[in-house]
N, C-alpha and C positions, 0 to 999 in steps of 0.2 A: 883868770883862767884862760888857757889858749882857746880862742874862738873856734879853731878848726875842730875842736872836740864835738861840735854839733853834728858832725858827720856820723858819729857813733850813736846818735839818738835813733831808737827803733821807730818804725812807722808801721801803718797798717793795723790790723786787728790786735787788741790787747785783751788778755783774759781778765775776768773780774778780780781774781786773786792778785794778779800782778798790778792791777790798777789800784787796789786798796794799799798795796805796798808803796806805790809811787805817791799816792795821796799822803800816806803817813810820813814819807820822806820829806815831802814838801812842807808839811807842818813842822817837822823837826828843823827845817831850814829857816822857819819863821813865817811861812804863809799859813795863817790860821784857817781853820775850817770855815769860819764865817766869810772870809775873803774868797775862798774857793767856791762856796755856795753862791755868793753874790755874782761872781763871774759866770757861773753856770746858768743862773737864772736870767742874768742880763743877756747872754748869748741866746737863750731860749726865746726870750721876748723878741729879740731881733728877727728870728726866723718867723715868728707869728706875724710880725708887722708887714711882711711881704704880702700877706693875704688881705690887708686892709679890712679886718673883720669889724663888724658892728658889735657883735656879742661874742665874748670869749668865755668858755667854761673851763676852769682849771680843776682837775681831779688830783688830789694830793693824798699820799700815804702818811704813815706815822714816822718815817725815818728821814734821812737826808735827801732822798729823792723827792719826797714831799716838800722839803725845805726849798729845793730848787724851784718847785712850782709856786711856792709862796712868793719867792723873790720875783719870778716872772710876772705874777699878778700885780705886784707893786709897780713894776716898770711899765705895765700896760694900762695903768689906771687912767691916764690922760689920753689914751688913743682909742679905747673901746669901753663898752659896758662889760665889766668883769665880775664873774661869779666864781666863788671857790667852794668846792665840796671837799670836806675832809673828815676823818674819823673823830667823833666827839670824845674828848678826854683820853685820847690815845696817842697824841703826838708826843714822841718820847725823847728825841735827841735835843740837846741844848741848843744847837744852831737852828734847827727847825722850829723849836718853840719860840726863839727870839724873833724869827722872821714872821711867824704867825701873829705874834703880838704886835708887830709893826703894822700889819694889815688892819688892825683895829683903829689905826689913825689915817687910813687911806680911803679913797673913793672906790671901795671894793665891797661887794656883798658876800658875807660868809654864811655857809650852810653846813653846820656840823651834823653828821649822821651817825647812827649806831646800828641800824637794822635795815632789811630790804624795804620795809614800808616807808622809811625816811627817804630812801633813794627814789622809790616810785612816786613819791609826792613831788619830786622835782623833775618829773619827766618833761615838762614843758621847756626846761632849760636845755636839755639834750636835743629836743626837736628844733629849737630856735637858734642854737649856737651855730656860728659860722666856723669857728675853730674850737676844738677841744684839745687841751693839753693833758696828756697822760703822764702824770708824775706820781703814780701810785706806788709802784714797787721798783726798787733799783737792783744793782748787781748782787746784793746780798740776799735776794728773795729765795726761799726754799719752799717746796711742797705746793699743795693745791691752794687756790684762792679761798680765803675765808670772808665772811661777811663783815662789813658791808661792801668789801672790795669786789666780790663776785657779782653783786647786783650792779655796781658802778660799771664794771667791765661789760656786762650784758647790755646795759643801756647804751653804751658807746656803739656797740655792734648794730643797734637799731637806728642810730642817728645818721643823718646825711652830711654831717660836718667834716671838715678837714681835720684829721687827727694827727697830732705831733707828739711823739713820745720822747721823754727825757731819758737819755742814755740807752735804755732797753725797753721794749714794749712789755707792758703788763700782760700776763697770761690771759688769753681770750680777746685781746685787743689787736687789731691789724691796722697799724698806722700808715699814713701817707708819707710821713717823714720821721726818721729817727735821728735825734741830735746826739752824737757821741762826744761826750765831754773829754777833752784832752786827746783822746784817741778813740776810734770807733771800737765797740764791742761786738758789732755785727757787720757783715758785709752789706754795703749799700747805705750805711749811715753817713750822715753829714758831720764832719768834724767841727767841733766848737772849741777853740782855744780858750782855756780858762787861766792862763798865766802861770802854769806850773814851772818852776825853774828847771833848766836843763839838768842840773846836777841831781835833782831828785830822781831822775831816771837812769843816768849813766854812771852815777856813783852809788855804792852801797850805802845803806842807812838802816835805822831801826825798823823801818817799814818792811824790809826784806825778811825780818824775823817772822812776820805774820804768815809767810809762805810755808813755814814748817808745819806739817800736819800734826794736829793734836792727837795724842794717844786716846783711844776709846776707853771709856770707864770700865768696859767689860773685857779689856785686852788681857791676853795671857802672856806667860813668860816667853820672851823672844819676839813679841810683836814690835818692840822698838828697834829691832834689828840685831843681826848676828854678824859681828865683825871679826875677821881673822887678821892678825898682824904677823907678817913674815919678816924677820930681821934679826939683828944682833949677831954677835960673834966678835969682831974686832972692837965694837962699841957696845957696851953692855946695857946702858940705861935707855937708849933711844926707843926700842920697840915697846918698853913699858910706859914711857911717856906718851907714846901714840895710843897705846891701849887704854890708859887712864883717861886721856882726852876723849876718846870715843865714848867711854862710859859717861863722862861728864856732859857730853853733847847729846846724850839720850839713847845710846845703844844699850840693849838689855844684856847681851852676852858678848864677851870679848875673850878671844883666845889669842895667845902669843906663841907662835912656833919659832923657837930660837935655841941655839946651842947654850945660851946663857940663862940660868935659872936664878931669878931674884924673888925674894919673898914679897908677894903682892896679893893679898887675900881676895881682892875684888876681880882678879884676872885668872882665867884658866890657863895654865902653862903647859904647853906641849913641847917637852924637851926633845931636841934633836941632838944626838950624840956627835961628839967631835968638836973641833975648835971653830968650825965655820959651817955654813949650810952648803951641802954638796948634792950631787945627783943621786947619791945613795938615799937621800931623804925625799926624793921626788914623789914616790908612791904615797908616802904618808901626807905630804903637803897637798897632793891632789885630793886625797880623801877629806882633809880638813876644808879645802876650798869648796868642795861640793856641798858642805853643810853650812856655808856662809852666804850671807846676802851681799857683803862687800869685803874686799881684801885690801889691806894697806901693805905695800911692799917697799923695802929699801932702807928703812930706818935702822942705822947702825950695821948695815949688811956687810960693808967692806967691798973690795973690788974683785974678790975671788968667787963670788956666788951668782954673778949676773946671768950665766947661762941657765941656771936653775929657774930663775924668775921668768926668763923668756920662754922656757919649755912649759912652765906651769900656767902662764898667762892665758892661753886659749881655753882653759877650764874655768876661768873666772867670769862671773856674770857682770860684776861691777868692780872697779879697782881704782886705787889711788897709788900712783908710782912717784916715789920721792927719793931724794938723796942718791944712794948707789944703784938704785934701779933705773936711774936716768943715764943710761949709756946705750951706745949702739951695739946691736940692733935694739930699738925700743921695744919693750914688751907691749903686746896688744891683746885685750880680752877677745875671746872667740865670739862668733856669731854677731848678734847686735849688742854685745856687751858694751857698757860705757866706761870711760876712763877719765881720770883727772891726773894730769902731770903737773908737779909742783916745783919747777926749778927755780934756783936763784940765777943771777946773771951768768956765773961761771958754768953752771950745769946746762943752761940753755945754749951757751956756746958750744959745749961738749956734744950736745945731741943734734945741733942744727948748723953749726959753723958761724952763727950770728951772735955778735957781742952787742947787747942792748946799749944804744947811745942815741944822742940827739934829744929832741923834745919829747914830751909825753906822747904827743900825737905820732911822731915818727916811730917810737918804740911800739906803740899800740898797733899801728899799721903792719909793722914787720912781724910782730908776734901773732897777729891774726892770720897772716899768710902762712906762718909756720904751722899753726894749729890746723888750718884747713888742709894741710898736706900730710898730716900724721895718719889719721884714720877716721872713719865715720864715727860719730857719737863720742868724739874726744874733746876735752877741754884743757887748755893750758892756763895755769895760774902762775904767772911770773911774779916772784916775790921781790919787793923793793920798797923804797920810800913811799911810792904809790904803787900798789899791786895792780897788775893788768890781768884781767880774766877774759878769755875769749874762746869760742868754739869754732872760729873761722868765719862765722857769719855775724855773730853778736860780739860786742866788746863792752865790758864794764870795768869800773875802776874802784879800788878800795884804798882809802888813805888813813884808816885807823891804824894805830901802832905807836910804838915808843922807841926811842933810840936805844934803850936797854935791851931791846929784843935781839940785838946782835949776839947775845949770849947763846951758847950752844943749847940745843934742845927745843927752841921755840918752833922750829920748822917741823919737828916730830909731833909737837902738839897740834899744829895746823893740820898735818896729814891725818891724825886721828880724828879731829873734828870733822874733816871732810869725809872720812870713812863712815862715821855715824850718820851724817846727813845724806850720804849717797844711798843708804839703805832705804830712804823715804822720798828722795827727790832726784830729778834728772841731774846729770853731771854739772852742767853749766850753773844751775841754781845752787847746787850743793857747794860748788867752789866759791861762788860769790858770797854766800852767806857764811861759809866757813872762814873766808878771809876776814869778813867783818867781825865775826865772833872772836877770832883769835887776836885781831888787832885791838878790839875793845878790852879784852882780858889783859893784854899787854899794857894798855894805857892805865888801867886800874892798878896793875901791879907796879908799874913805873911810878905812879903817884905815891905809892906806899914805900917803895924800896929804891927808887931812882935807878941808877946804873948798877946797883947791887942786886937787882932782881935775878932770879934763876927761873928756869923753865917751869919748875913745879909750882911757882907762885901763880902761874896762869891757870892751872888746873881748877883750883877752888873758886875762881872767878867766872869760869865758863857758864855754870848754871844761872848766875845772876845776870849775865849779858843776855842769855836766851829769854829769861823772864822779863827783861826790859828794865831791870834795876840799875844796870850800868849801860851807858850809851857812849858812842864815839863822838863827843862834842868837838867839832872842828871850828876854829876861828875863821 
């Protein structure tokens, strides 16, 4: 891989959800959870050693954050007197359990606790500790502290020890140092490199799917998103491929506004009279736009209807512009509306004058500059052997796909998937995840049909990709 791509690695604060995605991508690339935990705990121990403590008290929770603490305790056993407090019979992740078991073979004193009285019985350790490691709760913590964690946190507040938190501070604990693994989650944290491969962050992977919001069990019809597809005329099937892809990617309600009526019981068809979409349809189109969370434009549109899309765009909250919508002047949603533009190389040249060429790095730099000059809140997804996704400040790559995806219609499927995701996610994230899903579906279809695949083969595989049953395994 071109070493220059490290320029596209993001720095600074990373949100917990994105960190979980990067972790999962790293595991998919072959860095297992135990190795990540070992690196985190080793780095944490290194920070503790700076204080040359005689007594270290490690407070561990039941998850992987606690596992990081167990590893740190093991690495500190020859430097200090080490005591570990953890919830009795509640350590639950396999990697944390494995590292707790290892402490049974180390010069470390273990103190399982289950209630406030157990914690108060260990008050002397809090009083005498030189350093306390807070590895109780990590980035997945939700809600108020429960026991015995609440009592553990309260005891820390009464201690005079130096407090070092792993990744993020546990509620109620004010640390002296926060160790941010891979990237900080809070301002002022100290970054600890844990050996995550570059590609886990700058390439899409199965971890990205974890960023798709789960539908609430009490959700009502429409909660998954309302997508409008505007297209068709010269090319009949394209808007329906996009519409079905949006449904398969999780949208609840999909309407297709088109001059072409095709039997498709899952889609609400809004027939527009005439051979192509024209300005006489503008009032009806705007009415439909106002009842939609995201709009997909351009699939099968032809070159005679672009002015209609440009005039309708300011009424859109969020939009995906594909195929024949990718002409000058570019349509732009109104206000703070977000847009995804999905050109192939020829369409990018048509809207920007730039023909993608050179190395992947060269193309990414150029496309990033183009995206930054389109409009605020816009993302460009340049389709190719390796897709380039950029909002002008961030760049990500997707290499899932199959040579058979040169068949007509796969781009319409991508546009529909992005439209569904755009109902729930910001444009950049929706484009990255959409590219990954579409490529994985194409890989699975290609494995079954080779170069004989058709675009409809992708549709039935989209849900399996989102569920994680199909992944984009790259050699």
